[in-house]
Residue, then its C-alpha position, 0 to 999 in steps of 0.5 A: m468439457p471445451p477448452s476455456t476462453g478465458k473470458t468469464p461470462p458478464w452474467i457470472a461476474a455480475l452475480l458474484l458483484v451482487a452477492v458481495a454487495a449483499i454481504v456488504f449490506v447485511m453487515p451492521g453499518n457501523l462494522v469495518i472489516g479488519a482488526p480495529d488497531t489497523d491502517l483501515m481505521r488509522q488512516f484510509l478510513a478518514w482519507r477516502d472520507f475527506a476525498a469524498q466530502s471534498v468532491l461532494a463539496g465541489h473540491l478536488p483536494l489536492w492537499n491534506p491539511y490534516t496530516f502533518s500539519g499539511q502534506p501534499f494529497l494527491g502527490g502522496f499516491q495512497s490517497a488514490l483521489l483519481y481512482p476510478p472505483n472509489i467513486i463508491f465512497l461518494f454514494l455510500p455510507l462510509c463503513r459499507a464503501a469501504n467494506l464493499s471497496l475491500l471485497m470488491h477487490l478480492l473479486i477482481l483480483g480472483w476474476g483476473m486469475h480466472r481469466l489468466a489461467s484461462r490464457r494458460g489453457l487450463h481446464p474451465l475447472a482448473a482455472a476456476v480453482c485459480g480464481v477461488l485460490f489466489p485471493l484466500t491465500g497467505a500473501v492476500f488474505p491477511h491483508l484484509y485483516a491489516g486494513h490495507l485498502p490500496n494494498l488490496c486495490t493495487m494488487a488486484w489488477t496484477p493477474w490482469i496485467f499478466a493476463g493481457l500479456e499472456d493473451y499477446y505472447r500466446r496469441r500475438r492479439l495486441q487487445g492484450l497489450l491494451l488490457a495490461s497498460a489499462a490495468a497497470a494504470l489502474q494499479i498506479l491509480a489505486g495507490h500502492v507504488q511499491y506492488v506497482l514496482y514488483t509487478a513491473v520486476a516480475a513482468g519483466l523477469q517473466a519476459l526475460l526467462y520467455s525469451i530464453a525459453e522461446p525463440s519466437l519471444r526473444r524480440r517481442a516479450l520485453p518490449a512489450v513489458a516496457a510498451i505497457y508500461a510506457a502506455a500506463a505511465a500515459l493513462s495515469a499521468a494525472q497521478l504519476l506526474p504529481g507523485l513522482a515531482n512530489v518524492g523529490q520534496g518527500i523523506r524519501h527523495a534521497r536513499v533510505g539507510f541500508h537498514f531501513a530498506s532491509m525491513f520486513s524482508f521474509p524470514v527464512e524460517n517464515l518458509l514454514t508457512f507454506v506448510a504449516p500457516g499457524f506455526f508461528g500464531d495467526l491473526t485472531g488466536q494465537v499472537y503471531w511470534g515470527r518476525g515483521y508482520l504476518w499479513e507479509m510472511s505468510a507463503f500459505v498456498g494449501v498443502s494440498g496446493l503444493i502437492l498440486a503444484g508437484t503434479a503439474l511439474l511431473d505431468s508431461g502436458r503441463r511440466r514446461a509451463a510449470r518449470l517457467d511458473l515454479g522458476m519465477t516463483a523461486l526467483l521472486l522468493v529470493f527477492a522477497l528474502g531480502n537481506h537474508t541473500p545476498l542479492f538485496a544489497f545488489l539491488y540497493n546499490y544498483v537497482p533505482g527504487f530498492d533504495r527507496l522502499r522497505g518490505v521487500a517481502k511483498f515479492i510473495f504477493p507476485a511468487t504466490m501468482f505464478l505458483v497458484l498457476a502451477i497448482g492450476g496445472g496440477v488441476d487440469a492434470l488430475i481432471h483429465r486423469r494424468l495421475p503423478r508419479r508414485a514418488l510424488a505421492l510417497g513423497a507427500l507420505y514421508a513428508g506428511f509422517i515427519a511433519g506429524a510426527a514433529g508436531f505430536a513431539l512439540t505439542a507433548w513438549p511445548g517447551i522445545l520452543a524455547l529454544f528457538l524464540p531467543v533468535i527469534q527475539r535477537s533478531g531485533e525484527s519482532y515486535l512483541a514485548a520482550a518480557t513475552f518471550t520469556d513468559h512461561a505460559f505464552i511459551l506453552d501455548a505456542g508451542t502447543h499451537a505450532g505443534g498442532s500447526l505441524i499436525q494438520a499439514g501431516a494429516i494433509l500430506v498422508l491424506a492427499g500423498g495416500s489418495l493419490l498412491l491409490a488414485r491408480r486403482r480407484p480414480f475418483l481418489r484423484w478428486v481428494p487433493l482437489a476437495l481438500l485445498p478449498l477446505e484448507m483454505a476456508g479455514f486459513a482464511l476464518t483464522h485471519f478475518a475480523t471486523a470492528d466498530v468504526g468508533y475505534a478510528m476516532p474516540r467520541e470524547l476527542q471529537e467532543y472535546v475539539a467541538a468544545h474548544r474551537g479555534d484555528y490550531r493543531v494538535l497531537d494525537p498519537a493514538v491515530p495521527n492520520n484522522g485529524f478529518f474525524l477529530g476535526a483538528p489537524d494534526l501535528w504528525g502522521n505515519d505515512p511515508g509522504p511527509l515533506s521532507r523540510y517539515a520531517e527533517f525540523m520535527a526530528y531536530t526538535q525531538g533530539g533526532d537526526p534530520d538527515n535520517v528521518s522517517q514517519n517513525l518519529k516520537i513526538r515527546a517534547f513540545p518546545p515554543v517554537y511550535t506556537m509558530l505550527r498553531f499547535r495547541y493540545a496533546f492528547t493521550i488516553s489511558d485507563d479509559a480516559i482522555h489526558v490533555r496537555e495544553s501548550d504553554e504558548k498561545p498558537m499564532a494565527l494563519a496569516q499575520l504581517i511581520s516586518s523583521y526578518r533575518v536571512i541566514p543561510g543553512r538548514d543547521a543555523l537555521f535550526s539552530e537559531l529556531t530553537s534558540p530560547s531568544f527567538d521570538p517567531r512572532q516578531t521575526v521571520l527567518l529566510e534562505s535567501a533576501p526578499d524583493p521588496a525588502p520589509v522595513p521594520a515598523e511597530n505596525p505593518g498592517t493588518v491581514r484578513i482571511l477572506g476563504v480557506t480550501p484544503d488547497s487554497l487561502t484567499v487573503e486580503a491585506e492593508v499594508a502600511s510599509p513593506a512586510l512579509l505575510l507569513i503563513t503557518d502552513p507547511y512550505s512547498r516548492d508547488w504553492r503558488a500565490r497571485p493577484l486577485g483584481d487590481g492593485g497590489q503587486k503584479s506577482y507574488d514570491i512565495l518563500p520558505a520562511n522559518y525553513i517549514l513555513r511560507a512567506i510572501p513578500l508585499a510591498a506598502g499598499h492593498h493586496k488581495i491574493l489567492v494562495e493555492y497548491v498547484p502540484a507539479g505536473f498535475r494539469l500537464g498529467i490530466g491532458v496527456s491522461i486524457a489524449a491517452w485514453l482517448l487514444w487507448l478507446i479508439l484503438a481498443f474499438r478499432l481492434g475489437k471491430a477488426t476483430n469481429i471481422h476477422p476472427p483470430h486463430a488460436r496460435p499459442v506460442l508456449p505450452 
């Protein structure tokens, strides 16, 4: 067969997309891919629907009023508000759009991996194996079960970045840099910042390795990576600038604690998942008993895949490329191990970003990409009848016998696992109930399941190793490892796939209760705190890394926590009277299939009201102390951090306020003020809220001050006022202009380079093997 060009024929891509769409529309319309109690149901369905319904109503929602009493929506990144593929949510029913998005991005990921492998000069079949394998690996496919929609959307563009860089490295084609920059921009728009950062780290490390290994790239590799990310920042500026500005107001504006940052490091024992993915359990059968969550703690690429990677490492034609790829795999794996190695402390202390995020186990994803490339090199070698050395085949046989023997021993005496379980329990990184670790029936089941996984790994090692050993006399046997690989991955995928009824995202009973008790109030729904849009009532809290720090600090303080050490993982058990200023009314719990409702003792305050009494109290802690004092009445007094202008004048009746219009990120009010007063708005304060006059009269300008530390107050002079209060994220308008200009320039360059290529077709000049 001729060498691959790296370009998938359009009709194949179209056919695959049609197949994905057919699968989506054959599924019942109420089913969503993923488990019930996962992020898709608990957050992203509601957020995608909120965005789609707002846009269909003619409004781009920059603020989300339904979570954390209100939080930045565009600036939170995971809203993916400007991500082009999300247009499908405007035209398709919600469940079908979500399913199509999930499967479509697996397709994009595989397509990009095929292109990247082809750019390496792999045989078309070897490139196709890479394209099929990568989406099914342990680093990717379990995220489907977990409902990690932004994760998968962001992951999908990673191989496209490296394919573009590869094109530039090997052929010096500037079109490659255009492809890589566009893919990096789509990653940023897709919403998961952590995968963007880790992909950039991987690209930088690869460029550094190439600079060391190949003299001709020493002046080009690192500048190329810097160039594509500078271009990506410009292309995605409409999202990136507001997002970065919002970080300064969020709970991640300062470094998080070392313990928090080191959470979800890849456990050393989970290296077993390279060969025995079910050793610690799976997602649909045996309960996972390892550390962290399995969707980030699995490194499975197929047992036969590891043998194929070894084949590439020992092959004369693919050895050098395999060394680089496996070197990248090992290096990124060290990053993924997190606090299990000394490297993490250095990264936390000296590398920006590592002190703001948790979950470095996600480095297993780019590590897997390079491992898959090495596997593709092994496939290429076998296709061209280049068999590995006998040592590899014999090593696979011996490893298979050892794994099989260990598996049979564990199956025969599953109680042996009880010796290891306390280590997992004492780590504090498991999310199983403590009683489970001493449950005899569970131990026996887990031990038997772990033993079966080892037996399966041993059988594949023996079968693949034996076939390669005999292939010197029977060349057709070299196809055995290639045939085993898709079978392994299909079996793995089946144990990590689930669907759920969309009704879990919001129980109908709760929706009916809220509909029967109409009003402007907030609730607390611990089961699905991000789904206020579905419920029809904003939630007091949520579960997302994007709450405003002022709000999170206040809520932590009122729950007896430390306001200097806040996260989204706050358990709200008390409802102090001051919550009346948050318009809190109901707290819901569901147990024994019944809804239990707790109603606030205090009537919720109005959205807007005039208050003429105020006090200036500098200092957060002093403010918190006064706010939670039994004598403080938020209906009568506003606590400020600086003097207002104009200063309110105490009066029994300062005037009246009328709400003229409300959107997710704007409020139009009309006020008749008898004497200077404060217009108190019982929504969270952000420095990006602005107020401006509508029409004549009133004041020429208005200031929005933080009131009661977390709310908004506008000082008003006596007279008539008509005011538009709107949320304008910092950098948004500038970002739109930068993005439009950058995309126009990108299109011009793509057109000119494409035209030049058609006139003068470039000759392939591979730089690296």
